[in-house]
C-alpha positions as CSV (number, residue, x, y, z in Angstrom):
1,M,89.2,-67.1,45.6
2,G,88.6,-67.5,41.5
3,L,86.9,-71.2,42.1
4,F,84.0,-69.6,43.4
5,D,83.1,-66.7,41.1
6,M,80.5,-68.7,39.6
7,F,78.1,-68.5,42.7
8,K,78.6,-64.5,43.0
9,G,76.0,-62.2,41.6
10,S,76.4,-60.7,38.3
11,N,77.1,-57.0,37.4
12,T,75.5,-57.6,34.1
13,P,72.0,-55.8,33.9
14,L,69.1,-58.2,33.5
15,T,67.5,-58.4,29.9
16,P,63.5,-58.0,29.9
17,K,63.4,-61.5,29.4
18,Q,65.5,-62.5,32.2
19,V,63.3,-60.0,34.1
20,L,60.2,-62.3,33.2
21,A,61.9,-65.2,34.0
22,T,63.4,-63.6,37.4
23,S,59.8,-62.4,38.2
24,L,58.2,-65.8,37.5
25,L,60.7,-67.5,39.8
26,F,60.2,-65.2,42.5
27,M,56.0,-66.0,42.3
28,V,56.7,-70.0,41.8
29,A,58.6,-70.0,45.1
30,A,56.2,-67.4,46.8
31,D,54.3,-70.5,48.6
32,G,57.5,-72.0,50.0
33,E,57.4,-74.9,47.2
34,V,58.3,-75.4,43.7
35,D,56.9,-78.2,42.1
36,E,57.6,-79.7,38.5
37,A,54.4,-78.3,37.3
38,E,55.4,-74.5,38.1
39,L,58.6,-75.2,36.4
40,G,57.3,-76.7,33.5
41,Q,54.8,-73.7,33.1
42,L,57.9,-71.3,33.6
43,M,59.8,-73.0,30.9
44,M,56.9,-72.8,28.6
45,V,56.6,-69.1,29.2
46,L,60.3,-68.8,28.4
47,R,60.1,-70.9,25.6
48,G,62.4,-73.2,26.2
49,D,65.1,-70.4,26.9
50,R,67.4,-72.2,29.4
51,K,70.1,-69.2,29.6
52,S,67.3,-66.8,30.7
53,L,66.1,-69.3,33.8
54,D,69.7,-70.0,34.7
55,A,70.3,-66.3,34.9
56,A,67.1,-65.5,36.9
57,I,68.2,-68.7,39.3
58,K,71.3,-67.4,39.6
59,Y,69.9,-63.9,40.4
60,V,67.3,-65.1,42.9
61,R,69.7,-66.8,44.8
62,N,71.9,-63.4,45.2
63,N,69.8,-60.6,45.5
64,P,66.6,-60.0,47.5
65,L,63.0,-59.5,46.1
66,D,62.9,-55.8,47.4
67,A,66.0,-55.4,45.4
68,F,64.8,-56.7,42.5
69,L,61.5,-55.1,42.7
70,A,63.5,-51.9,42.8
71,E,65.7,-52.8,39.7
72,A,63.4,-54.6,37.4
73,P,60.6,-52.0,36.5
74,Q,63.7,-49.6,35.5
75,L,64.8,-52.0,32.8
76,L,61.3,-52.7,31.2
77,D,59.0,-50.4,29.0
78,E,55.3,-49.9,29.8
79,K,54.3,-52.7,27.7
80,Q,57.1,-55.1,29.1
81,R,55.8,-54.6,32.6
82,L,52.4,-55.5,31.6
83,N,53.6,-58.4,30.0
84,V,55.1,-59.4,33.1
85,L,52.3,-58.6,35.3
86,V,50.0,-60.9,32.7
87,N,52.5,-63.6,32.8
88,L,52.7,-63.5,36.8
89,C,49.0,-63.5,37.1
90,D,48.3,-66.3,34.7
91,S,50.9,-68.2,36.7
92,L,49.6,-67.7,40.0
93,L,46.0,-68.7,38.6
94,A,47.0,-72.0,36.5
95,D,46.2,-74.2,39.5
96,G,42.8,-72.8,39.8
97,R,43.9,-71.1,43.5
98,A,45.7,-68.0,44.2
99,E,47.4,-68.6,47.6
100,R,47.9,-65.6,50.2
101,S,51.6,-65.5,49.8
102,E,51.0,-65.3,46.1
103,Q,48.4,-62.7,46.2
104,A,50.5,-60.7,48.3
105,L,53.6,-61.0,46.0
106,F,51.5,-59.8,42.9
107,G,50.3,-56.9,44.9
108,R,54.1,-55.9,45.5
109,F,54.5,-56.1,41.9
110,L,51.5,-54.3,40.8
111,Q,52.8,-51.5,43.0
112,A,56.7,-51.7,42.0
113,F,55.5,-51.4,38.2
114,Q,53.5,-48.7,39.2
115,V,50.1,-50.3,37.8
116,S,46.9,-50.1,39.7
117,E,44.2,-53.1,40.5
118,D,41.8,-51.1,38.5
119,Q,44.1,-50.5,35.4
120,F,44.9,-54.5,35.6
121,R,41.4,-55.6,36.4
122,P,40.6,-56.1,32.6
123,Y,43.4,-58.5,32.1
124,F,42.9,-60.1,35.4
125,N,39.2,-61.0,34.1
126,A,40.8,-62.2,31.0
127,I,42.8,-64.2,32.8
128,V,40.1,-66.0,35.2
129,V,38.3,-66.6,32.0
130,K,41.4,-68.3,30.2
131,N,41.9,-70.4,33.4
132,D,38.0,-71.5,34.0
133,M,38.1,-75.3,33.2
134,S,34.1,-75.9,34.4
């Protein structure tokens, strides 16, 4: 039935920006709740690109995380993968704490993007300093 085509997954490959949006959406939802501040930060990272956010929402609704983690790294070069990881880490530390579910999900992204904790540590340390408001 053509009426419900808008709810189907898309065969169109994700763009790098949509991968970023989708990654952030999975992270925002990792603790089981999505609040306005998290969505606001996501839109800030996307620089207001509603089209990429809408594609991410559609993807998350129609595809499991495991499928995304298998597909996404292949769509990005090394610099783009690092960009996604830095933005994910910044997002999960933005509220001053990292829930266990967020930490576990970030670990899955590191593994899928083939970046070790040691490789990511300098970026992590910089993000911690950036978010330290004491």
